[in-house]
N, C-alpha and C positions, 0 to 999 in steps of 0.2 A: 471825166465826161467823154463821150466817143462820138464823133461824127460817123454819118451812114449815107454812103451814097449809091445809087442804081444805075446801069446803064440801057441800053437798048436790047441787049441780050438777055436780059431778066437776071443778072449777076446782081450780088450783094456786097459791098464792101466797107468793111468797118476798121475807122482809124482811130488813135488818140486824137483829142480836141487839137486842131491847130496844125496837124502833122500832114506833111506831102504825101501826094498819091505815088506809089512806088513805081518808079520806072519802068517794070514789067509791065504794068497796067497803064500806064500812062498814055498810049494810044488809043484806047478807048474815051469815048466821051461818057464822063460821069455826070451824073446829077446830084446835086446833093439834097439830103432831106432838109425838110424847114426846121424841123426839133433837135435837139441834141439829146439824146439817150442816155440817160444816168445809170442804169442798171443794164446788164447783159449776162447772158448765162456764164458760168465757169468755163466751158470749153472757149468761147469766143475771148473772154479774159487772157486766158492762158497763152493763146495764138496770137494774141494783140502783143501781149508783154513779151513774147520770145521772138515773133518774126516782125512785129510793127503793123501788121494789118492781117485781116480775116476775109476770107474770099468765100462765097458759096453761090450757089446758082437758087434762084428763087421758085417757090413751086409755081407749076400752072395753076391758073384758077379754072375750078370746074365750072362749067355753062349750067345755069338751072333752067328746068323744061319752063316754058310760059304758059 
């Protein structure tokens, strides 16, 4: 299982369940998602296994016309 965190800069951080936030990203204020994720893509899984974490920016949501 994986824990998912977000920060105010719209970054996404994926870690193994119970793992500590890496020191390089500890200065950012991360918010943990309420749900744990059981499945992730092969790309994310391989990065978490080799690096211990996976980080990427979240896409900006498009505004819908009213």
